C-alpha positions in Angstrom: 0.0 0.0 0.0 1.3 3.4 -0.9 1.2 6.4 1.5 1.8 10.0 0.3 3.6 11.0 -2.8 7.0 10.0 -4.1 9.6 12.7 -4.8 9.0 12.4 -8.5 5.3 12.9 -8.1 5.8 15.9 -5.9 8.2 17.4 -8.4 5.8 16.8 -11.2 2.9 18.4 -9.3 5.1 21.5 -8.5 6.1 21.7 -12.1 2.4 21.8 -13.2 1.7 24.6 -10.7 4.6 26.6 -12.0 3.4 26.2 -15.6 -0.1 27.4 -14.5 1.5 30.5 -12.9 3.4 31.2 -16.1 0.3 30.7 -18.2 -1.6 33.2 -16.1 1.2 35.7 -16.4 1.2 35.3 -20.2 -2.6 35.5 -20.3 -2.3 38.8 -18.5 -0.4 40.2 -21.5 3.1 41.2 -20.6 5.8 42.5 -22.9 9.5 41.3 -23.0 10.6 44.1 -20.6 8.0 43.1 -18.1 8.9 39.4 -18.3 12.5 40.3 -17.5 11.4 42.5 -14.6 9.1 39.7 -13.3 12.1 37.3 -13.4 14.2 39.8 -11.5 11.5 40.3 -8.8 11.0 36.5 -8.4 14.8 36.0 -8.1 14.8 38.6 -5.3 12.5 36.2 -3.3 14.9 33.3 -3.5 16.2 31.9 -0.2 19.5 30.9 -1.7 21.5 34.2 -1.8 24.0 32.9 -4.4 21.3 31.9 -6.8 19.6 35.2 -6.3 22.8 37.1 -7.1 23.5 35.0 -10.2 20.1 35.5 -11.6 19.8 39.2 -10.8 23.3 39.8 -12.3 22.1 38.1 -15.5 18.9 40.1 -15.6 20.9 43.3 -15.2 23.1 42.4 -18.1 20.1 41.7 -20.2 18.5 45.0 -19.2 21.7 46.8 -20.1 21.7 45.1 -23.5 25.2 43.9 -23.0 26.7 41.8 -25.7 29.0 40.2 -23.1 26.1 38.5 -21.3 26.4 34.7 -21.3 23.8 33.0 -23.6 21.5 30.5 -22.1 20.7 28.9 -25.4 23.1 28.6 -28.3 
């Protein structure tokens, strides 16, 4: 008999919730600049300070339009 959820099931459920949140944001109608700002604001809420710093630094490079910003997709 199974009790509770496995880690994989919990991760899948959390992923579905995240996709729903993104869909609601997109349905709201946001432009690219607003998407970047939302990413920045969510990053500021992270508990892991190092992750927060890395993400906000990347966002700041994107906002500045710097050609030296690392590319996430190549």
